[in-house]
N, C-alpha and C positions, 0 to 999 in steps of 0.2 A: 392184752391191747384194750380194755376199759379202764381201768388204774386210768384217772388224770384228765374220765372224758366232763361232761359236766351232760348231766340226762335226764330230760324234760320226763316225767312218768306221767302220761291221764287217765286218772276214775273216770269213768262212768255208771252208772246206773243199774248196774247187773250184780245176778244173785254173786259171780263169777268176781265182782272185787275184793271176796276176804284172799285172791290168790295174790291180789295186787301186792300184801305185804309181805308174802314170801318173796316175789320177787325185786322191793325193791333193798329186802334182808341180801338178796345176792346181785342186785348193781352195788349195794355199797362194799360188803363183803369182796367183791372183785379190783376194787378200787378208783368208782366212777363218786362223783359228787349231783346227790338226786336230787330236784325239786318235785316236790309231786305241787296237781294241777287237778282239783275235784270239780264234777258239775254239781251245783247241789244235790242231786236225786243222788247221788253214791252216798252222799254223807250219812244218808236212811241205813246202809249196808256195812261199811266201817267211818270208825269215828276219824279224824283230824289228827286226835291225841295219839291216840298208836298209831299210826302212822310217820305225825311227828318225833316220835318215839326213834323208827327204825330209821330216818335220816337225818333228824340233827336238824331241817329246818322244819320253820313256818308252813304249815300246808295253805298254800293259796285255793281260793274256793271262786272266791267274792270280785269286782270290781276294785272296792275298798272295804280298809275294816270299821266296822258300821262304826264303832264306842271312840277311835280317833280320826277318823275320814281317811287313812291310810290309802294312798293310788296305789294299788299293782298294776307297774307297766307290762299288758306286752311283748307290746314293742321289746323292750331289754331284755325280758321271758324270752324271748324271737331271737338274741342276736345270740345273749348268754348260750346256747343247749351249743352241745354238739351234733342230739339228738333228740328226736321227743318220741316216746311211742303211748298208743294209747292202748288200753290193758285193764280192765276189758273196756271195747267198744261196743254200744248196744245197737241196735239198727235205728233209733233215731238221731247217735250221735253222729253215726257212718252219713247219714241223710244230711244231716247239715253241713257238715262237712265239706263234702261233696256240690251242696248249693252257693255254702258261703253264708248261712245263716248265723250270723253272730251275734249271739243272743245269751252266751256265756261264756268265762274269763277262756275255757278252755278251746270252746273253736276262737275265738280269737285270738292266742294263743297260738296253738296252726295255723292259722293265714297270715301271724309274723312270724312262722319260724324259717330262719335260713336252711335250716337243717334236716339231712333227712330226717323221713317222717314212716315210721314202724305204725302198722293197727292189725290190731288181738282178736276179731272181732269174735264176740261171746252169744250168744239169742235160741229160742224155739230152732228143732229143727229148719218146721216151714214157715216160719220168721226168713232162718237163712236161703234158704232155697226160692224167697220167690223173688220173682222177676223183680219190683221195685229193688227190692237191696241187694243180689247180683250187678243191677246196672249199678249202683253207685259207688258198689266195691271196682269197676268196671272202672267210671271216672274218677274215679279214686288212683286207680293204677295209674289212668290216663295223665293225670297230672302229676305222677312217676313218685309216689307214693309205694310204702313194702307194705305188702298185705300178706301178715301169716298168716298160714290158713288155718278154718279151727278143724280142733279131732270130733273122729263122729264116739256115742259111746253116751251111756243115760244123763239125762236134762235134769236140767230143776220139773217138769212136767213129770218126770221118771217115762217118757218118752225113752229111745235109742235111734241118737243117729245122728247128725253133722250139726256141733252146733256150740261143743267143749273149746270153752278158749285153749289154749295151750295151753300146758306145763309149765309154770314160768323158766324151770332148768331150759328148757326148748328157746322156749326166747330171748333168752341167757346169752346159747351157741352162736343165735341165728345175726343177733350184737357181733359179741364176737370175730362171727365171719365176716360182719360185713367191716368191717376196723382191722380188720386183717389181711382186706385188699386193699385200702387204700392204699399201701405203697406196692403191690406186688410185679408194680412195673413200672415203678420207680426208674426213671434214667433211660425210661423207651423213648423213643421220637416217632409216632404216627400220623399216617397221612387219611383222610377220609374224604372220598367225593361222592355229594350228596345231590339228590333233586334233577330236575333235567337238564334238562340245554333248551334255549331257544334259537332259533334258529334264521333269519329275514331271509321273510317274499321280498318286503317293505317297510319303512322307518313304521308301520302300528300290526302290521300280521307279522306272523311266523307260523315252523312247523315246531311244534311239538308235544307232550307226554303227559299224561296228569300224574306223575310223580306229584310226592307233596312232599321229598325229604326227609319227615319226618323217621325212615328207617336211621337212616344215616344220622341223623345226629343226635338220635337215640343210641348208637354206636358209638359216636363220636363223643360225645357226653360222658358215659360207660367207659372208654379207655380213660380219660382223661379223669372219671372220678378214683382210678382207680393210680392214680399215680404218673402217667403216660402225660408224653407233651403233644399235642394234637394239633392239629391244622387241618383244618376240615376246609374243602376247596367247595361250594355247594354255587348252583347253578340256584335261579329266580324260584324263591318259598315264599310261604307265608307266613312260618314256622321262627321260630328265635331259638338263641343257643340261650340256655341257662348255666354252662358251665366255665365258669371266667377263665379257666385251666385251656381253653378251648380256643386256637387266632384262631378264624371266621375269612377268607377270601373268598366275595365273590363275585362270580362270572358268567356269563352270560350263552355265550356258544359253544359248540365239543372241541375247538382250536383254543380257547382262552382258558379252557377247563384242562389241555391236555398239555399247553404252554405253563399256567400254575400248579400242578404237580407236578412237572418232568424238574420246577422248579427245587422239590422240596423232597425229591420221590429217594436220591443218592442218598441223605444222612439219615433218610426213616427205616428204623428198625420193623416197621411195620403198615402195610398199607390196603385195607378195606375199602372197594371200587363199588359202593352201594348206590354211585349216582346211575342215572335211566339215559345214555343222551342216544344221540336223534343220528338215526343213523347216517342223515342224507341229510342234504345243505340248500338251499337254494346255488345256482352256480353263474348267478349275479344282478343278487339282488338290485331294486328297483332301487334308487333314488330318493324316488317324491312318491307320494299315496298314490298305488293306481285309482283310478276311478272306472265305476260300471259306464256306467251313462254314456252312450256315443262311441266303443270300442267291444272291439270283440271279447268272445273268452278266452287271457290269457294262457300257453301251455309255459312250465316252469321247468323246463329244465335244470336235473339236480343232481349233486357230483355228492360221491362218500365221503361223510368225516374224515378224523382220523379215529380208529379203536384204539381209548385208551389204557385197557385190558391187556390189548398183545402190547401195546408201545411200551407201559412200562415192565410189561412179565420180560422184553427182552431183554431189557436195561437190568435187572434182578441180579441182586450175588447173593450167595448161599447159605449167606446166613439172617437175609429179610425174608420175612413170613407174608406175603399180597393173598389175599381172600375175593377172589368177585360177590357177584350177587346175578341174579341168574334169573330173569322172571319168564315164564313158559304157558304158551296155551295148548301143544299135543309133542311127542314125543318127549318128553317131561328130560326127562334123567336122560337118555342118550346124551338131546341136547346140550343136558349139563358135563356131562361130560366129555363130552368134542370139547367143550369150551377149554373145558383142566389143559389141557392136555394141546391145546392150540394155541392159546394164551401162554402158558408158560407159569398158570397158577399154584400156590397150592393146595387153594378146598375154593370148592365154590359153594354159593349160600341160596339152592332150588325150591327160590314158590309161585307156586301153578295159577294160573287164574281158574282154575277149575274148586279149587278149595271157594269157599267162601268165605270172605273174613277178611284172605288174606289180599295182596295186592298193592294195590295204587289209593289213594285218598282215603283210608280207612284207618283206623286206631292198634290194631292189631295185625298179625301178620303169623305164617304159620310154613317151616323152614325145616328143609332137609341137608344139613352138608353133609360134601363127598369128597373124601379128598384124594389127593393127587397118588397116592397110596394104597387104592382102592378101601376106604373102610366106606360107613355111610353111618351119620346116623338123624334118625328121622328126630323131627322135633312135634309141637303138636301148636293146634293154634291161641295163640298168648298175647296180650298186649307189645306192643311193638318194643315197651321196653324191657318188658322180661326176654324179649330174644334178643336183642342189643345182651341185657348180661347172660345167653346163651354162648354165643356167638364170641363175645371175649372171655369167657371161662373155655373157650373152647381154642381162640388167639394164646391165652395164659397159660395154659397146658401145653400146647406143642412149644412152644418156647423153653422152658423147663425141660423138654426131651431135650 
């Protein structure tokens, strides 16, 4: 899966830079074309001559070549690459990447990269555990970067703990796994619903909820990154879809979301229903703004909105896989299991507002997947992009079965 791929290997100034030579050699041996971009401090640990000999390409370290004035275009590099891997990634470079401090060729290349980015941290255990480093890594995850967690062992300080850059062989496996997933859902069509619905009270007020849409958008992008043809039916959100393979259909109300979902559901192989649909809507929305002055407090009659998951579940074919989401505050497991049965779902992802860091308007989530066959797959608190990868892993395995 690596053969023929264009890989940027970014190297920063840490003792683990010696491992980068082995990583470059393994990538070349696997058939990749490798361009190395180094920070100036990385040259203190391993020479450009060594790396150039391995890759057959001049190493890029500065914005231009001093003796000729040749400009090195970080934009062209970003467009050329199929993937970028920074190994080792020091705390300094991680901080610069997280906050867009484009003061060297490596970070400017990172900021220009259109391809997936993998980050392999390497530093002393206390630096790795420091809240600022962890916050920066969380930021990188939220941007969609893939963090290859460091291993535990003896460090350059001779202390023992977490901070050793992952071994080159394992980094290669991560890249191979990523590229192999790029076609695993090829030919499959997927429907994803995301975000809240807004139910109009009058032209300026509505009934809604705090859903940001981040979870649904992450799942849509993950499905598309694995080859699926995705239609994302989205309520009003401020997030945007970053994957060109996702067709986004914007809606506002629950009835609009149902109509848009029904129009594509019958041709879909997969449906993931993450939207937080408002259960009720005003029976008679006002056509003009309701004024407070001189008027009594209005009584708003509510009617039930359509249950989108149940409506689609009634139409579900045996060869379709439908996964729902349930956000609960009490009796979480029993409510989730009840929804699987009532709505004819194949699985449901339960997240609870009791779990700190899960739920609406945050970048993290914690879900437990329950299946109609009785399986329970617990999860940990992760970024929503990592949770999306876990959910799509489950979908892919279920389709293979």
